[in-house]
N, C-alpha and C positions, 0 to 999 in steps of 0.2 A: 503495501500500498504507499502510495508516494507521500512524502510529509514535505511540508514547505520549510523553504530555507530558514533559520535564525535570523531574527529583524538586527539589522549591527547596532549596539548601542553606541551613541556618539556624546562627546562634551566638547561643547565649544569654547573656544577661546577668545575675548577681546582684550586686543592691546592698543587703545588708539594712543596718540601723542596729546598733550594736554593741550595742544592748541584745537582739539576737533571737541565741538560742544557735546554737552551729556547727550541731548536729544537726538542728535545726529548719530553717535558711537550707539545708542538705543536702537536707532530705526536700521543701521547697518547690521546688527546683530540678529536683530528680527529677521532681515532678507537673508541671512546667512542661514537662519531656521529654517525657511522656505526653502533654498535650497537643500539642505540635508534632507527635508520631506521629500524635497521631487526626484532625489538621488536614492529613495527607498531606505533611508536609515532612521532610526528615531533619536530625537533630543532627549538625554536625560539628565542635562545639567549644563549647567555655564558658569565661567568664570572670567574675570576681567583685572584689569591692572592699567592706570593711567601711566604714560612713558614721558620723559624727558625726550628721549632718545632710544631708539630700538638695541637693545643689549646686542652687541656683535655676535656672541656666542649661543645665545638662546632665544634670540629676540624677546621674552621676557627675562624678570630679575630669576636670581639663584634661590631667593627664598619662594618668589609665587611658583616656579617650576614645583619645588619640593611639594607646595599645598595643592597642585594641579596633580601629581602624582598620587597624592591620597586621595584626594577626589576622584579619581577615576579608578582607584580600588574598591571604595568605599560603595561605588555605584557599577560596580562591576561593566565598566566601560572599557572597550578593547578600541577606542579610535579617538584621537583629540583633533579638531579641526580649527584653524587659526583661519581668524578673517583678514589679517595682514597677508601680505605673500612673503615668505622665508626664502632666504638663500639656500642653496645645497646644504653649505655647512651647518647653517643654523638648523636645518631639519634633520640632517643626520647627528648634530649633538645631543638634540632634543630626543630622538629615536631612543638614543643611548641613556639618556637621563631616565625617561619614563619608563623604558622598557616595553614600548607600545608603539603603535603605526602613530603617522602624524601625517595631516594633509594640511594645503592652505586653501583659500578659497580659488585661486586660480585652478587648482587640480580639481578642485570639486566640481568646477563649471565644466572642466574638461570631460570628467567622468560623465555628467548629466549629458553634455553632450553627444558621447561615446554611445549611450544609451538611446537617444532618441534621434539618432542620424537612420533616416528610412533609405534616401537615392543612394544610389553607387556615387556619386558627386560629395554628397555630404559628408560621407563613410570616409572618403579620401581625404577629405578637408580637415576633418576631425583626426584621422589618424596621423597626418602631417603636423598637426598641432600637439599632439602628445608626443609624439617621435622629439620632435625640438625642445618640450618642457623638459622631456627624459633624459636626453643627451647628457647635459651636467649632472644629472644624479643618478646614474646607474649605478654607482657602488652603492648606495643607499638603497636602489628601489631592489637589487638584487637581493639583499636580506629578506625581502618580505615573501619570497618565492616558497620559505620553509613553514608562512605563516598563515598560508589559507588566501581564499580569495576575498572577496566585498568589494564597496565601492572604492574606485582608483585602479582597478584591474578589470575592468569591462571594456568591451568594445575591440576594434582592430589591434589597440594598441598591447593587448595581454599578450599575444604572441609573439611579442618584439622582446619583452622583459629575457627571454633568453638567447638572445643575440649580444654582441660585442659592439662596440663604437663604430668600427668600420662597415656591418652589415646596416646598423642603423642609418648611418651617413649615406650609404648606396641607397637605402629605401626613400631617404628624405628626396634624394635628387630624382627617384624614378616619380614619387608622387608629383613631385614639383611640374616635371615634364608633363604628365598625364592631365594635372590641373591647367598647365599652359593652353595643350590641345582644346581641353574644355573651355575654355576662355575663347578661344578663337572660334570654337562653334558658336557660342552666344552672339559674337559679334555678327557672324555673318547670319545667324537668325535674324536678329537685331535689325540688320540692313533690309531682310525682306517683308517687314511691318514699319519701316520708317515714316511712312505716310501718316501714319495713326496718332494721334495723342498719347502719351503716356504719363502716367504718373505712379509713385511708389511709394509705399506706406513704410515708413521707418518709426522709430519710438521706441521705449524703455520696454523690456521684457513683459509681458501681462497688461499692455495697455490698451489691448482689443482691436490689435490690428488685422487679425484675423477675422474675429466676429465682424469688422466694417466689410471687409473684402466677401464676405459670405451673404450680408445682409443687401449690399449694393448688386451683386452678381446671381444669387440665388444658387451659386453653386456648392457642391459639397465640400466645405472646408474645413479641417479640422478647429475646433474649440475648445479649448481644456483652461479653467481656471488654474493652471499651475505655471510655473517659469519656463520660459524655452518648449513650450509647447510646437514653435515651427521653429524649423531649421532648413528646410528645402522652401526656396524661393519659388512661388506659386504667382501665375499671369492669368486673369480672367478677364472677358470682354465684358464692360461696363455698357449699359444702352441707357442715355440720355434723353431729356425732352428733344421733341422733334427729329428722333431717330439719329441722334448723334449717338457717336460710340468714341469710347476711351479704353486703353487697356492700360488694366492697374494690377501691380506686382506688390504681393506680401512679402517681407524679407526678413529675416531672422532678426529678434531682437534684441538690445543692448542691456549691460548693466555695469553699474560703477566696478572698478578694479577688472574690467572685462582682461582674459590675459591677450597681451599684444599678440603672442603666437596664432591665435585665435582668428584675430581680425585680420593679419597676414594671409592665413589660411584659405579665410573666405570671402578674400577679394576678387577671385573671380564672380561669385554670387552676387557680390554687392555691385560689380561693374553693370549689373542691371539698373542697378538704382543710380549712378552716374551718367547714365545714358538718357533717363529718364527726363522729361521736360518740366515736370513738377515733383516736387519732395512735399508729401503729406506726413509731417512731423507729428505723429499721435499721443498725445498726454493724456494720462488719466487725470481728470480734473478732481477727484474725490479723494486723490491720495495726499496725504500730509504732507510730504516731500517733494511734489510734482515739479517745484522749481529747480532742486537739486537733481531730479532725474532729467528734466530737459536740458539742462548745462552739462548732464554726462554724454546725452546723445550727442548734442553739437561739438563735443569734444573731441566722439568716435569720429563723426562726420568731418570733423578739422583734418584728423588723421589721414582721411582717405581723401582729402583734398577736396571739399564738398560743401564747405562750409559756407561758401557763397551761393551756393545753388539756388533757382526760383524754389521759395519754400511757403507752404502753408500751415500754420499751427492748428492741429484738430484737437480742442478740448472734448474728449470723450469721458462717457459715463456719467454727463450731467444729469441723468435721472436720479441720480444720488445725492444731490446737492437740493439744498431749498432753493425758492425763487430767490431769495436775499443774496445767497451766497452765489448763484450763477450771476446775476447782477453785478457782484461786486468783481467778480473773475473777470466778465467783460470789459467793466471799466480797466483793470489792473492791465489788460492785454491791451487797451487801444494807446493806455498812456507808456506801457513799459516796452514795448516790443516793435520791431521795425517790422516785422514779418505780418502779412494779414492772418487773422484768425478767425474760426467758425467756432460754433460750440454744437456740440451733438450727442446722440445715444442711440448708440448703434443696438440697444435693447428695446427702446420703445417705438411704436408705432409713428411714423413720420419724422422720427428723430434723427435721419439723414438729410433733411432737405435743405439746409444750409449747406453742406458740404456738396450735393449735387449741384444747386446754384453755382458755386464756389468752381467747381469743374468745368462746367459748363462755359462760364465767363474765362475760365482760362484757356479752354480751347480756341475760345471765341477769338480772344486776344491775340493767338499765335498765328491766324492766318491773316492773310494780305488784304486789305481792303482796296477791291479794282471796282472799274467799270467794265463790264464787258458788252460789246456791240456785236448782236449774234444776227444774221438773215434771219427774217420771219419763217424761211422755207426748212431752217435747220432745227428740225425740233428735236434731233438727238443730243445738240450741242445745248440747248435750252435744259431739257431731261438732265444732262449731266449737272450742271451747275444747281439747279434744285437738289439734285440726287445726292452729291457730295459736298456741296456749301452752304451758307447761310445767306438768301438773298435778302437783301435790306430794302431795295426799292426797283420796281419795273415800270417802263414808259415804251409804247410804242412810237417809232420814230419814222415815219415812211413805212419802207421795206424793212427796216431792223426792229429788234428788241433790242432796248437799253436795260442792262442789269448793275446795279451796284449789290454788290456782294461780297461777303470774306469765304475765298476758296482756297483748297490745299494747294501749295505748289505744283504737286504731279498734276492735278487737274487743270491749272493754268498753262503746263506745257503742251498738257494735248488739245487745249482748245486753242492754243497758238499756232498749230499745225493743221487747223481745218480752216478751209478757203472762205474768205470773206469776214472771219471772226478778227474783231482788233479788242484787246486785252489793253487798259490803261491805268494808271495811279487815280484812284478814285481823290 
């Protein structure tokens, strides 16, 4: 009779420097607990210490390390997870002192990505990040082979623990080459749909990006109230008012202290975002730390050279706010942010109308406003303007029909080739 694997018991360690506000440190620890839950472990205790600076040997002080060791024994916990990133030496020294496995936030996030990667591309991206993280830590990680599995040992990186540096370096080169091919393939696919207006959802993990994509498209998109529910970019066609269409892409969520290897590995996926005409920066308006989360996302976008990309702030989950709270939020957005903003709820009937209108306006503004003179007998040209563009004015001028319209560049190119058709700037 099959039995379930025992749930891993974990103690979380928070060791912020003294310049980090207490409320912010507490919120970071709460997020670490959610990450641990997402990884499938249970938090049985927490411990914290405020530092002037990290201890070079153990990150925390010697006395606090002894206190942590006793707490782990008392709670029968077999894993300690630090909210801060540990150097290879600190991790090794902590494990020797505590006689227990130690992870940091970066390694935990990599483990979660390993369990949630579905497509071959995402699996390669996660494996690459795991191997780059693992390479300077091989000596410590090899000691884990005698201690069994658990979080931190799953996914593609698991088999690589038995290899040496040379083989891992070779595998890293191989993965980079394969991901480069994927990037080139994506670029070719984007060229094939270059005429359509493209928008990309970006934001902090669990801000509601996938819910928005599903609500707008009606497509079957995974929506789950857990961190990092989405790793694979999903693109759907959205129909707006007047039959206008937009391609909308959902992307992996960001999080504070995101491992830089992971951002680099997912660059091929995020290139879909860089090529978008508009970024929809989704913000959980109900989260008490939404401003910090907004800053985290903008920092990652800056690392990807996308900080100055056309962006619309999308404040989601307004159904969780009172009317007064939403009005205050609208005032703050108007006063404090350069980017335009909309306020929506992906869960409420009619809660996406502001976003639909903003997408339609953005699409229209991208198209050139032109005057097209078409011979009255050329019904095909006239129909193409109405079908593919947005007609603003129409007038009959003798044997010609004069239209003022916003028309895609590709349509204008075809019109210019037709006999008797004249295209002018309106």
